[in-house]
C-alpha positions as CSV (number, residue, x, y, z in Angstrom):
1,X,0.8,21.9,26.7
2,X,1.9,24.6,29.1
3,X,-0.5,23.9,31.9
4,X,-2.0,27.4,31.7
5,X,-5.1,26.4,29.6
6,X,-8.0,26.3,32.1
7,X,-10.1,24.2,29.7
8,X,-7.7,21.3,29.9
9,X,-6.8,19.0,32.8
10,X,-3.9,16.5,32.6
11,X,-3.1,13.2,34.3
12,X,0.4,11.7,34.1
13,X,1.6,8.2,34.9
14,X,5.2,6.9,34.7
15,X,6.6,3.3,35.0
16,X,10.4,3.3,35.5
17,X,10.5,-0.5,35.6
18,X,9.1,-0.8,32.1
19,X,10.3,2.6,30.8
20,X,6.9,3.8,29.9
21,X,5.2,7.2,30.3
22,X,1.6,8.4,29.6
23,X,0.1,11.8,29.7
24,X,-3.6,12.2,29.0
25,X,-5.5,15.5,28.5
26,X,-9.2,15.8,29.6
27,X,-11.8,18.5,29.5
28,X,-12.0,20.7,32.6
29,X,-14.8,18.6,34.0
30,X,-13.1,15.3,33.2
31,X,-15.9,14.1,30.9
32,X,-14.0,14.0,27.6
33,X,-10.6,12.8,26.5
34,X,-9.0,15.6,24.4
35,X,-5.7,14.0,23.5
36,X,-2.5,12.4,24.9
37,X,1.1,11.2,24.7
38,X,2.2,7.6,25.0
39,X,5.9,6.7,25.3
40,X,7.3,3.2,25.4
41,X,3.9,1.4,25.3
42,X,1.5,2.4,22.6
43,X,-0.8,-0.7,22.7
44,X,-3.8,1.5,23.8
45,X,-3.2,4.0,21.0
46,X,-6.1,2.9,18.8
47,X,-8.5,2.6,21.7
48,X,-7.6,6.0,23.1
49,X,-7.8,7.6,19.7
50,X,-11.3,6.3,19.1
51,X,-12.3,7.4,22.6
52,X,-11.0,10.9,22.0
53,X,-13.5,11.1,19.1
54,X,-16.5,10.4,21.4
55,X,-18.4,13.0,23.3
56,X,-17.8,11.2,26.6
57,X,-15.5,8.6,28.2
58,X,-17.9,5.7,27.4
59,X,-18.0,4.7,31.1
60,X,-14.3,4.9,31.7
61,X,-12.6,6.8,34.5
62,X,-10.0,9.4,33.7
63,X,-7.5,8.1,36.3
64,X,-8.1,4.5,35.2
65,X,-7.3,5.5,31.6
66,X,-4.1,7.3,32.7
67,X,-2.9,4.4,34.8
68,X,-4.2,1.6,32.5
69,X,-6.8,0.3,34.9
70,X,-10.1,-1.3,34.0
71,X,-13.3,0.8,34.1
72,X,-15.0,1.0,37.5
73,X,-16.7,-2.4,38.4
74,X,-15.0,-4.2,35.5
75,X,-12.4,-7.0,35.8
76,X,-8.8,-6.6,34.7
77,X,-9.4,-8.8,31.7
78,X,-9.2,-7.4,28.2
79,X,-12.7,-6.3,27.1
80,X,-12.3,-7.5,23.6
81,X,-13.8,-10.9,24.3
82,X,-10.6,-12.7,23.6
83,X,-10.4,-11.9,19.9
84,X,-7.1,-10.0,20.2
85,X,-8.4,-6.7,18.7
86,X,-8.3,-4.8,22.0
87,X,-11.7,-3.3,21.0
88,X,-15.1,-3.4,22.8
89,X,-18.2,-4.0,20.7
90,X,-18.9,-0.3,20.6
91,X,-15.4,0.7,19.5
92,X,-15.0,1.5,15.7
93,X,-13.2,-1.2,13.8
94,X,-13.6,0.4,10.4
95,X,-13.1,4.1,11.0
96,X,-13.6,5.1,7.4
97,X,-17.2,3.9,7.4
98,X,-17.8,4.3,11.2
99,X,-18.6,0.6,11.7
100,X,-18.2,-0.8,15.2
101,X,-16.8,-4.1,16.0
102,X,-20.2,-5.3,17.1
103,X,-21.7,-4.4,13.7
104,X,-19.1,-6.3,11.8
105,X,-19.4,-9.3,14.0
106,X,-23.2,-9.3,13.5
107,X,-22.6,-9.2,9.7
108,X,-20.3,-12.2,10.0
109,X,-22.9,-14.2,11.9
110,X,-26.3,-13.0,10.5
111,X,-25.2,-12.7,6.9
112,X,-22.8,-15.7,6.9
113,X,-20.0,-13.4,5.8
114,X,-17.2,-16.0,6.4
115,X,-14.5,-14.4,4.3
116,X,-13.1,-10.9,3.9
117,X,-14.8,-10.3,0.4
118,X,-18.1,-11.4,1.9
119,X,-17.7,-9.0,4.9
120,X,-17.0,-6.2,2.4
121,X,-20.2,-7.1,0.6
122,X,-22.3,-7.5,3.7
123,X,-21.4,-4.4,5.7
124,X,-18.8,-2.5,3.5
125,X,-16.1,-2.8,6.2
126,X,-12.7,-2.4,4.5
127,X,-14.0,-0.7,1.4
128,X,-12.5,2.7,2.5
129,X,-8.8,2.8,3.0
130,X,-8.7,-1.0,3.5
131,X,-6.4,-0.9,6.5
132,X,-8.7,-2.8,8.8
133,X,-8.9,-5.8,6.5
134,X,-5.2,-6.3,5.7
135,X,-3.8,-9.6,6.9
136,X,-2.7,-7.9,10.1
137,X,-5.8,-5.7,10.5
138,X,-8.4,-6.0,13.2
139,X,-11.2,-7.4,11.0
140,X,-9.3,-10.7,10.2
141,X,-8.7,-11.2,13.9
142,X,-12.4,-10.7,14.6
143,X,-13.3,-13.0,11.7
144,X,-11.0,-15.8,12.9
145,X,-12.3,-15.6,16.5
146,X,-16.0,-15.5,15.4
147,X,-15.6,-18.4,13.1
148,X,-14.0,-20.4,15.9
149,X,-16.9,-19.7,18.2
150,X,-19.3,-20.7,15.5
151,X,-17.5,-24.0,15.1
152,X,-16.4,-23.2,11.6
153,X,-12.8,-23.6,10.4
154,X,-11.2,-20.3,9.3
155,X,-8.7,-20.5,6.6
156,X,-5.1,-20.0,7.7
157,X,-3.9,-19.8,4.1
158,X,-3.4,-16.8,1.8
159,X,-6.5,-17.4,-0.2
160,X,-8.6,-20.1,-1.8
161,X,-5.8,-20.9,-4.3
162,X,-2.9,-21.2,-1.7
163,X,-3.7,-22.9,1.6
164,X,-0.3,-22.1,3.1
165,X,0.7,-19.2,5.3
166,X,3.2,-16.7,4.0
167,X,6.0,-18.2,6.1
168,X,5.2,-21.7,4.8
169,X,5.0,-20.5,1.2
170,X,8.3,-18.6,1.6
171,X,10.1,-21.8,2.8
172,X,8.6,-23.8,-0.1
173,X,9.7,-21.2,-2.7
174,X,13.1,-21.0,-1.2
175,X,13.8,-24.7,-0.8
176,X,12.4,-25.6,-4.2
177,X,13.9,-22.5,-5.9
178,X,10.7,-21.5,-7.6
179,X,11.2,-18.5,-9.8
180,X,7.8,-17.6,-11.2
181,X,4.1,-17.4,-10.3
182,X,3.4,-20.3,-12.7
183,X,5.9,-22.5,-11.0
184,X,4.5,-21.6,-7.6
185,X,0.9,-22.3,-8.6
186,X,2.0,-25.6,-10.3
187,X,3.7,-26.7,-7.0
188,X,1.2,-25.5,-4.4
189,X,-1.9,-24.0,-6.1
190,X,-5.4,-25.2,-6.0
191,X,-8.2,-24.5,-8.5
192,X,-7.4,-22.0,-11.2
193,X,-3.7,-21.5,-12.1
194,X,-4.4,-17.8,-12.6
195,X,-4.8,-17.1,-8.9
196,X,-6.4,-13.9,-7.6
197,X,-5.7,-10.4,-6.4
198,X,-4.9,-11.8,-2.9
199,X,-2.2,-14.4,-3.7
200,X,-0.5,-12.6,-6.7
201,X,1.0,-9.8,-4.6
202,X,2.1,-12.2,-1.9
203,X,3.9,-14.4,-4.3
204,X,5.4,-11.4,-6.1
205,X,6.7,-10.1,-2.7
206,X,8.3,-13.5,-1.8
207,X,9.9,-13.9,-5.2
208,X,11.4,-10.4,-5.0
209,X,12.5,-10.9,-1.4
210,X,14.4,-14.1,-2.3
211,X,15.7,-13.5,-5.9
212,X,15.3,-9.8,-6.4
213,X,14.7,-10.0,-10.2
214,X,13.1,-7.0,-12.0
215,X,9.4,-6.7,-11.1
216,X,8.3,-6.1,-14.7
217,X,10.2,-8.8,-16.6
218,X,9.2,-12.4,-17.6
219,X,5.5,-11.8,-16.8
220,X,6.1,-10.7,-13.3
221,X,4.3,-7.4,-14.0
222,X,0.9,-9.0,-14.0
223,X,1.2,-10.3,-10.5
224,X,2.2,-6.9,-9.0
225,X,-0.1,-4.4,-7.4
226,X,-0.3,-1.3,-9.6
227,X,2.4,0.6,-7.7
228,X,5.0,-2.1,-8.4
229,X,3.6,-2.7,-11.9
230,X,4.3,0.9,-12.9
231,X,7.2,1.6,-10.4
232,X,5.3,4.6,-9.0
233,X,2.7,5.2,-6.4
234,X,-0.9,5.5,-7.7
235,X,-2.9,8.5,-6.4
236,X,-6.7,9.0,-6.2
237,X,-6.7,10.6,-9.6
238,X,-5.3,7.5,-11.3
239,X,-2.0,9.4,-11.8
240,X,1.3,8.6,-10.0
241,X,3.8,10.1,-7.7
242,X,7.5,9.8,-8.5
243,X,10.0,9.9,-5.7
244,X,13.7,9.4,-6.4
245,X,16.1,8.1,-3.8
246,X,17.8,10.7,-1.6
247,X,20.2,8.7,0.7
248,X,20.3,10.2,4.1
249,X,18.6,13.4,2.8
250,X,22.0,14.3,1.3
251,X,21.4,16.1,-2.1
252,X,23.4,18.4,-4.4
253,X,22.1,21.8,-5.8
254,X,22.5,20.4,-9.3
255,X,20.3,17.4,-8.4
256,X,17.7,19.8,-6.9
257,X,17.7,21.8,-10.2
258,X,17.3,18.7,-12.3
259,X,14.4,17.5,-10.2
260,X,12.7,20.8,-10.4
261,X,13.2,21.1,-14.2
262,X,11.5,17.7,-14.7
263,X,8.6,18.5,-12.4
264,X,8.1,21.8,-14.1
265,X,8.2,20.3,-17.6
266,X,5.5,17.8,-16.9
267,X,3.4,20.2,-14.7
268,X,3.7,18.1,-11.5
269,X,3.0,19.1,-8.0
270,X,6.1,19.0,-5.8
271,X,6.6,18.4,-2.1
272,X,9.3,17.5,0.5
273,X,8.0,14.2,1.8
274,X,7.9,13.1,5.4
275,X,10.9,10.9,4.9
276,X,13.5,13.6,3.8
277,X,12.9,13.0,0.1
278,X,11.6,15.0,-2.9
279,X,8.3,14.0,-4.4
280,X,6.5,14.9,-7.7
281,X,2.8,14.1,-8.0
282,X,0.3,13.8,-10.8
283,X,2.4,12.0,-13.4
284,X,0.5,10.3,-16.2
285,X,1.3,6.6,-16.7
286,X,2.5,7.1,-20.3
287,X,4.9,9.9,-19.2
288,X,6.6,7.7,-16.5
289,X,9.3,6.2,-18.7
290,X,10.4,9.7,-19.9
291,X,10.3,11.0,-16.4
292,X,12.4,8.1,-15.2
293,X,15.0,8.7,-17.9
294,X,15.4,12.4,-17.2
295,X,15.9,11.6,-13.5
296,X,18.3,8.7,-14.1
297,X,20.3,10.8,-16.6
298,X,20.6,13.4,-13.9
299,X,22.2,10.9,-11.5
300,X,19.0,9.9,-9.6
301,X,17.5,6.4,-9.1
302,X,14.3,4.9,-7.9
303,X,13.4,5.5,-4.3
304,X,11.0,2.6,-4.4
305,X,8.3,4.7,-2.5
306,X,5.9,2.4,-4.4
307,X,7.1,-0.9,-3.0
308,X,7.1,-2.9,0.1
309,X,10.8,-2.3,0.4
310,X,13.3,-0.1,2.1
311,X,11.9,3.4,1.7
312,X,14.5,5.7,3.2
313,X,17.1,6.2,5.9
314,X,16.5,9.5,7.7
315,X,19.5,11.3,9.2
316,X,20.5,14.4,11.2
317,X,23.7,16.2,10.2
318,X,25.8,14.5,12.9
319,X,29.5,15.4,13.2
320,X,29.4,17.0,9.7
321,X,28.0,20.3,11.2
322,X,26.4,19.7,14.6
323,X,28.3,20.6,17.8
324,X,26.6,17.7,19.7
325,X,27.3,15.0,17.1
326,X,29.1,11.9,18.2
327,X,29.5,10.1,14.8
328,X,29.0,10.9,11.1
329,X,25.3,10.0,11.0
330,X,24.9,11.2,7.4
331,X,27.5,8.8,6.1
332,X,26.0,6.1,8.2
333,X,22.6,6.8,6.7
334,X,24.0,6.8,3.2
335,X,25.8,3.5,3.9
336,X,22.6,1.8,5.2
337,X,20.5,3.1,2.3
338,X,22.9,2.0,-0.4
339,X,23.3,-1.4,1.2
340,X,19.6,-2.2,1.6
341,X,18.1,-0.3,-1.4
342,X,16.0,-2.6,-3.5
343,X,15.3,-5.0,-0.7
344,X,11.7,-6.3,-0.8
345,X,9.9,-7.3,2.3
346,X,6.5,-8.2,3.7
347,X,5.9,-4.5,4.3
348,X,7.8,-1.2,3.9
349,X,11.0,-0.7,5.9
350,X,12.1,2.7,7.3
351,X,15.4,3.4,8.9
352,X,17.2,6.4,10.6
353,X,20.6,7.4,11.9
354,X,20.9,9.9,14.7
355,X,24.2,11.6,15.5
356,X,23.6,11.7,19.3
357,X,21.1,10.9,22.0
358,X,19.1,14.0,21.1
359,X,17.6,11.8,18.4
360,X,16.8,14.4,15.8
361,X,16.4,11.6,13.2
362,X,13.8,9.8,15.4
363,X,15.7,6.5,15.0
364,X,13.7,4.9,17.8
365,X,10.5,5.2,15.7
366,X,11.9,3.2,12.8
367,X,12.1,-0.5,11.8
368,X,15.9,-0.1,12.1
369,X,17.5,2.8,13.9
370,X,21.0,3.7,15.0
371,X,22.0,6.3,17.6
372,X,25.6,7.4,17.8
373,X,27.7,7.1,21.0
374,X,31.3,7.9,21.5
375,X,32.1,4.2,21.1
376,X,30.0,3.6,18.0
377,X,26.2,3.1,17.6
378,X,23.3,1.7,19.6
379,X,21.2,-0.4,17.3
380,X,17.4,-0.3,17.7
381,X,14.8,-2.5,15.8
382,X,11.1,-2.9,15.3
383,X,9.8,0.6,15.9
384,X,7.3,2.4,13.7
385,X,4.9,5.4,13.5
386,X,1.6,5.3,11.6
387,X,-1.7,4.3,13.0
388,X,-0.2,2.1,15.7
389,X,3.1,3.7,16.9
390,X,5.6,1.4,18.5
391,X,8.8,2.3,20.3
392,X,11.9,0.5,18.9
393,X,13.7,-2.0,21.1
394,X,17.4,-1.9,21.8
395,X,19.2,-4.8,20.1
396,X,22.9,-4.0,20.6
397,X,25.0,-1.3,22.1
398,X,28.2,0.5,21.0
399,X,28.4,-1.4,17.7
400,X,31.0,-0.6,15.0
401,X,29.6,0.1,11.6
402,X,30.6,-3.4,10.5
403,X,28.8,-5.0,13.5
404,X,25.7,-2.9,12.7
405,X,25.6,-4.0,9.1
406,X,26.0,-7.6,10.1
407,X,23.3,-7.6,12.7
408,X,20.9,-5.6,10.4
409,X,21.6,-8.2,7.6
410,X,20.5,-11.0,9.8
411,X,17.6,-9.2,11.4
412,X,16.1,-8.1,8.0
413,X,16.4,-11.5,6.4
414,X,14.9,-13.3,9.5
415,X,12.0,-10.8,9.4
416,X,11.5,-11.3,5.6
417,X,11.6,-15.1,6.1
418,X,9.1,-15.3,8.9
419,X,6.7,-12.4,8.9
420,X,3.1,-12.4,7.6
421,X,2.2,-10.5,4.4
422,X,1.8,-6.7,5.2
423,X,3.1,-7.2,8.7
424,X,5.5,-4.4,9.9
425,X,8.4,-5.3,12.1
426,X,6.8,-4.0,15.3
427,X,3.7,-6.3,15.3
428,X,6.0,-9.1,14.0
429,X,8.2,-8.8,17.1
430,X,5.1,-8.6,19.3
431,X,4.0,-12.0,18.0
432,X,7.5,-13.5,18.2
433,X,7.7,-15.9,21.1
434,X,10.3,-14.6,23.5
435,X,10.3,-11.1,22.1
436,X,13.4,-9.0,21.9
437,X,15.4,-11.4,24.1
438,X,14.8,-14.2,21.6
439,X,15.6,-12.0,18.7
440,X,18.9,-11.0,20.3
441,X,19.8,-14.7,20.6
442,X,19.0,-15.4,16.9
443,X,20.7,-12.3,15.5
444,X,23.7,-11.8,17.8
445,X,24.3,-15.2,19.4
446,X,23.2,-17.3,16.3
447,X,21.2,-19.6,18.6
448,X,19.5,-21.2,15.6
449,X,22.7,-21.7,13.6
450,X,21.3,-19.8,10.6
451,X,23.3,-16.6,10.7
452,X,25.5,-17.6,7.8
453,X,22.4,-18.5,5.7
454,X,20.7,-15.2,6.5
455,X,23.9,-13.3,5.5
456,X,24.1,-15.3,2.3
457,X,20.5,-14.5,1.5
458,X,21.2,-10.8,1.9
459,X,24.3,-11.0,-0.2
460,X,22.4,-12.7,-3.0
461,X,19.7,-10.1,-2.8
462,X,22.2,-7.2,-2.9
463,X,24.0,-8.7,-5.9
464,X,20.8,-8.6,-8.0
465,X,19.9,-5.1,-7.1
466,X,19.4,-2.7,-10.1
467,X,17.7,0.6,-10.5
468,X,14.2,-0.4,-11.8
469,X,13.7,3.0,-13.4
470,X,16.9,2.8,-15.4
471,X,15.9,-0.6,-16.7
472,X,12.7,0.8,-18.0
473,X,14.2,4.0,-19.3
474,X,16.6,2.2,-21.6
475,X,14.5,-0.9,-22.6
476,X,12.0,-0.4,-25.4
477,X,10.1,-3.6,-24.5
478,X,9.6,-2.4,-20.9
479,X,8.7,1.2,-22.1
480,X,5.8,-0.3,-24.1
481,X,4.2,-1.6,-20.9
482,X,3.5,2.1,-20.0
483,X,1.6,2.9,-23.2
484,X,-1.7,4.6,-22.5
485,X,-3.7,2.7,-25.1
486,X,-3.4,-0.7,-26.9
487,X,-5.0,0.5,-30.2
488,X,-3.2,3.8,-30.8
489,X,-0.1,5.8,-30.0
490,X,-2.2,8.8,-29.4
491,X,-3.0,9.8,-25.8
492,X,-5.5,12.0,-24.0
493,X,-6.2,13.3,-20.5
494,X,-7.7,10.5,-18.5
495,X,-8.3,12.3,-15.2
496,X,-11.8,12.8,-13.9
497,X,-11.1,15.5,-11.3
498,X,-11.1,19.2,-11.1
499,X,-7.7,20.9,-10.6
500,X,-7.3,24.2,-8.6
501,X,-4.5,26.5,-7.7
502,X,-3.2,26.0,-4.2
503,X,-0.2,27.9,-2.9
504,X,1.0,28.5,-6.5
505,X,0.8,24.8,-7.6
506,X,-1.7,22.8,-9.7
507,X,-3.6,20.8,-7.1
508,X,-6.5,18.3,-7.4
509,X,-9.6,19.6,-5.6
510,X,-9.9,18.3,-2.1
511,X,-13.1,16.4,-2.7
512,X,-13.1,13.1,-4.6
513,X,-15.6,12.4,-7.4
514,X,-18.7,10.6,-6.1
515,X,-19.6,7.0,-6.8
516,X,-21.7,6.1,-9.8
517,X,-24.4,3.9,-8.3
518,X,-26.9,1.6,-9.9
519,X,-27.0,-0.6,-13.0
520,X,-24.3,-0.4,-15.7
521,X,-25.1,1.7,-18.8
522,X,-24.3,-1.1,-21.3
523,X,-24.4,-4.9,-21.2
524,X,-22.9,-7.0,-24.0
525,X,-25.8,-9.3,-24.3
526,X,-28.0,-6.3,-25.2
527,X,-25.7,-4.9,-27.9
528,X,-27.8,-3.2,-30.6
529,X,-27.4,-3.4,-34.4
530,X,-26.0,0.2,-34.3
531,X,-23.0,-0.8,-32.3
532,X,-19.7,-1.0,-34.2
533,X,-16.6,-3.2,-34.0
534,X,-13.5,-1.1,-33.3
535,X,-9.9,-2.2,-33.4
536,X,-8.6,-2.8,-29.8
537,X,-4.9,-3.7,-30.5
538,X,-2.8,-6.7,-31.5
539,X,-3.2,-10.0,-29.7
540,X,0.6,-10.0,-29.2
541,X,0.5,-6.7,-27.4
542,X,-1.7,-8.0,-24.6
543,X,-0.1,-9.5,-21.4
544,X,-1.3,-12.9,-20.2
545,X,-3.8,-12.6,-17.3
546,X,-3.8,-8.8,-17.6
547,X,-5.5,-5.9,-19.3
548,X,-4.9,-2.8,-21.4
549,X,-6.9,0.3,-22.0
550,X,-8.4,1.0,-25.4
551,X,-9.3,4.5,-26.8
552,X,-12.7,5.0,-28.4
553,X,-13.0,8.7,-29.2
554,X,-13.0,10.4,-25.8
555,X,-14.0,7.2,-24.0
556,X,-11.9,4.4,-22.7
557,X,-12.4,0.6,-22.5
558,X,-10.6,-2.0,-20.5
559,X,-9.8,-5.2,-22.4
560,X,-8.4,-8.3,-20.6
561,X,-6.8,-11.5,-21.8
562,X,-7.1,-14.7,-19.7
563,X,-5.7,-17.6,-21.7
564,X,-6.7,-20.3,-19.2
565,X,-10.3,-19.2,-19.0
566,X,-13.2,-20.5,-21.1
567,X,-14.0,-16.9,-22.1
568,X,-10.4,-15.8,-22.9
569,X,-11.2,-12.2,-23.9
570,X,-13.3,-9.7,-21.9
571,X,-14.1,-6.0,-22.2
572,X,-15.6,-3.5,-19.8
573,X,-15.6,0.3,-19.3
574,X,-12.3,1.6,-18.0
575,X,-14.1,4.1,-15.7
576,X,-14.3,2.7,-12.1
577,X,-17.7,3.6,-10.6
578,X,-16.0,4.0,-7.2
579,X,-14.5,7.5,-7.3
580,X,-14.5,7.6,-11.1
581,X,-10.8,7.0,-11.9
582,X,-10.1,5.6,-15.4
583,X,-8.1,2.7,-14.0
584,X,-9.9,-0.7,-14.4
585,X,-7.5,-1.9,-17.1
586,X,-4.7,-1.7,-14.5
587,X,-6.4,-4.0,-12.0
588,X,-5.4,-7.5,-10.9
589,X,-7.5,-10.2,-12.4
590,X,-8.3,-13.5,-10.7
591,X,-10.6,-16.5,-10.5
592,X,-13.0,-17.3,-7.6
593,X,-13.6,-20.9,-6.6
594,X,-16.9,-21.0,-8.5
595,X,-15.1,-20.0,-11.7
596,X,-16.1,-16.3,-11.6
597,X,-13.5,-14.1,-13.3
598,X,-12.7,-11.0,-11.3
599,X,-10.8,-7.7,-11.5
600,X,-9.9,-5.5,-8.6
601,X,-9.7,-1.8,-9.1
602,X,-6.0,-0.8,-8.5
603,X,-6.8,2.2,-6.3
604,X,-9.4,1.1,-3.9
605,X,-9.5,-2.6,-4.5
606,X,-13.2,-2.7,-5.4
607,X,-13.9,-6.0,-7.1
608,X,-16.1,-6.8,-10.1
609,X,-17.2,-9.8,-12.1
610,X,-15.4,-9.5,-15.4
611,X,-18.0,-11.6,-17.3
612,X,-21.1,-9.7,-16.2
613,X,-19.7,-6.4,-14.9
614,X,-21.6,-6.9,-11.6
615,X,-20.0,-5.5,-8.5
616,X,-18.8,-8.1,-6.1
617,X,-17.5,-6.1,-3.1
618,X,-20.4,-3.6,-3.6
619,X,-23.4,-4.6,-5.7
620,X,-24.3,-1.0,-6.2
621,X,-21.1,-0.4,-8.3
622,X,-21.3,-2.0,-11.8
623,X,-19.3,-2.0,-15.0
624,X,-20.6,-1.9,-18.6
625,X,-19.5,-5.0,-20.6
626,X,-18.9,-5.3,-24.4
627,X,-18.6,-8.2,-26.9
628,X,-15.1,-9.0,-28.1
629,X,-13.6,-11.1,-30.9
630,X,-10.2,-12.0,-32.3
631,X,-9.5,-12.1,-36.0
632,X,-6.1,-12.6,-37.7
633,X,-4.1,-11.7,-34.7
634,X,-6.2,-8.6,-34.0
635,X,-8.6,-7.8,-31.2
636,X,-12.0,-6.1,-31.8
637,X,-14.6,-4.8,-29.4
638,X,-18.3,-4.1,-30.2
639,X,-19.3,-0.7,-28.8
640,X,-21.8,2.1,-29.3
641,X,-20.7,5.0,-31.4
642,X,-18.3,7.2,-29.5
643,X,-20.6,10.2,-29.5
644,X,-23.4,8.1,-28.0
645,X,-21.1,6.7,-25.3
646,X,-19.7,10.1,-24.4
647,X,-23.1,11.6,-24.0
648,X,-24.4,8.7,-21.9
649,X,-21.4,8.5,-19.6
650,X,-21.3,12.3,-19.2
651,X,-24.9,12.4,-18.3
652,X,-24.4,9.6,-15.7
653,X,-21.4,11.4,-14.2
654,X,-23.3,14.7,-14.0
655,X,-26.1,12.9,-12.2
656,X,-23.7,11.4,-9.7
657,X,-22.3,14.8,-8.9
658,X,-25.7,16.3,-8.6
659,X,-26.9,13.6,-6.2
660,X,-23.8,14.3,-4.1
661,X,-24.4,18.0,-4.0
662,X,-21.3,18.9,-6.1
663,X,-20.8,20.6,-9.5
664,X,-19.3,18.6,-12.3
665,X,-16.4,20.6,-13.7
666,X,-14.3,18.0,-15.6
667,X,-15.0,16.6,-19.0
668,X,-13.4,13.3,-20.2
669,X,-10.8,13.4,-23.0
670,X,-9.6,17.0,-22.9
671,X,-6.3,17.9,-24.6
672,X,-3.0,17.3,-22.8
673,X,-1.6,20.5,-21.5
674,X,1.4,22.0,-23.3
675,X,4.7,21.8,-21.2
676,X,5.3,25.0,-19.2
677,X,8.1,27.4,-20.0
678,X,11.3,26.0,-18.4
679,X,13.1,29.3,-18.2
680,X,14.3,30.2,-14.7
C-alpha cells in the first residue's frame, strides 16, 4: 500500500510495550474493512478476516478495530459469550458452508446434537474442509460451552472408546510401554476393541511419537489415516502427492534431473511447494512403491509431507553466498532437518533457519526458528502461519549449535508429551499456564527435573528413524499393501475427474465432481436372481479391521473384514457419493456405541453405515451394499452383471452433473495412459 490509492484509507496502531503493530485498510467512506496487517498479536485474525468478507463493519467502529477497542456502547468483555471462540453469534464458524456460530449452537440445542458427528448430521458444520471440528477447532469449544450451560456433561475423552485425553493416554502408553492398538484398547478401551476413525489416528500418532516404529508394519497400517497408510498425501481425485525430503532446500542438479525423470515417466504434475521442496501430484496408489523406489535409488528419501511430523526446515543461503549472512544457515537447516526427520507429533512441525536479522527464511513464523547472530543463534518457538497466524516467541539468545539442538530436543518432546491431538505449538503455548516464561524454565532451567528424560525420549526416537519409502520399496510384503485390487493384478484408471492442460501440464479441472444424492442404487437384501457371485480375493490378503478394493469389469467394490463383529465381512460400492472419488475401501472402519459398523471416507471424512450403506454424517449420501460369503479361504461378492452396474452408475453420475449444471466428461475404467517419452 503506497498511500496513493484514494479508494483506501488506513489506520495504524503500535504498542511498543507488547511489541505489536496493526494496520487496517478501509473503504474511502470507512464503511467496509478491505484488509490489514497484524504483527506480534494475531488473535483477532479470524474475526477480522470474516469481517472483511461482509459488506459493512457489522456495527464496529474503524478506530475501535484498529486499536482493539469494543464497539461503541459495548463493554470491554469478549463478545463470544465466554465460549472461547472469540466469535459473535453472527460470525461464521464454518466458513466452507457459511454457517454462523448462532446457527450451529441452535442445532446443538434444538436438534440435541451433543457430539461432533451429530452436529455434522444436524447442520453439516465440519463437512467441508473439517477444520472447524478438529479437536482444537471452534465448534468443539462451542459444543463444550453449550453442553455446560445445558447442564450436560461433555466428554473430555478422545471418543466413546477412550475416555482419556491425549495427554493422559500418552502417559499411560509411555509408562505401561504399550506398543500396539490392541494393547492400548485392552488396557483403556471401552466397548468394541476395534475403536473408530477418531481414536485410531490418535493412538497411531502417540505410538509413533514414542516408539517410532514403521507405520505400515504389524497391523499399524489399519489405524493410520490414509496419508500415513500410503505414505503420501491424498488429493481430491483419490490420487496422491509425492514430496521427497529436501533438507534446507539444498539440492543437486542430478537430484533435480532424477525427480523430473520420475515425474515425467508417470505423467505427474510438478510444483515447487511453499516449503522449499519439490512435489509431484496425481500418483496412483499402485504406482507409489515404484515411484518410491526410483526416488530412493536416486538418493532421495521420504519428506513425510503426509504425516503429522517434521515437514521441512526452510533456509536462506546465509554465509554461503549472502553478504549479510552471520552464520551458515543452510548447514544449520540441514542439521536440524536430519536430526528431527521422522519425528511424529500431535500436528505438523515446520522449522526455519535465517542467516541474519533480515529473516529471509521467516523463522519467526515457524514452530522452531533460529536467526543467526555474530555470537550464534537466537532460538524462537511456537510460531505458525495458516488460518491463525502466530508470531514465534524468543526462547533463548546467542545459542551455539549444540545448545540449540539440546533446547529443541527438550521443547519438542515436551510438546509431543502434553499437547492435544491436532494442536499446533502456537495454540499449545497459548494454553500453557505461565506461557513462554514457564516454557523457558522447563526447557532451559529444567524446573521440572525432566530434561534428561526428554532428551532420552528424543534419542530413542531418533535411533528408530528409517526412511519409510525405502522400507516399502524393498519389502514385497509392504508393496502388496499398495495393490489396486484384491482379486486381480490388473489395474485401471480409477479417477472420476476431467483433466485439462494448464501451463503445459496435465491438471485436474478446477471444479470437483458433484455429490450423488438420494437412495443407493443397490441394497444387498434386494439382490435379484440375476446377480452373480464374483471372486473378491483370498481371505489371507485382507487386513484385519480394514478394506480392499475389488474389480468388477469397469466398476469397483469395497470389501471389509472386521473379525470381531457379528457380521465379519461387508461389501459396498467403492465410489464415494461425496465428490465421487473411488476411495471407500481406503477408509477407516469403526464401531459406534450402539454396535453400528462405520467407515469414514479417507478424503472428506464422510461417514457411512457399513451394514446398510446409509449415510451417517449426511443422510443424503448413501452407499450400495452387496452380499458376501467366504468359501475355502476365498471371498465372494454377489453383484449385478458388470454391464448393468456400469450403465446404472454412469446414468446416476451423469444425472448428478446435470443437476449441478456441469457436463460429465469422464468415464470410469479407461485405459491407463502409456508413459511419456523420456528423451530430453
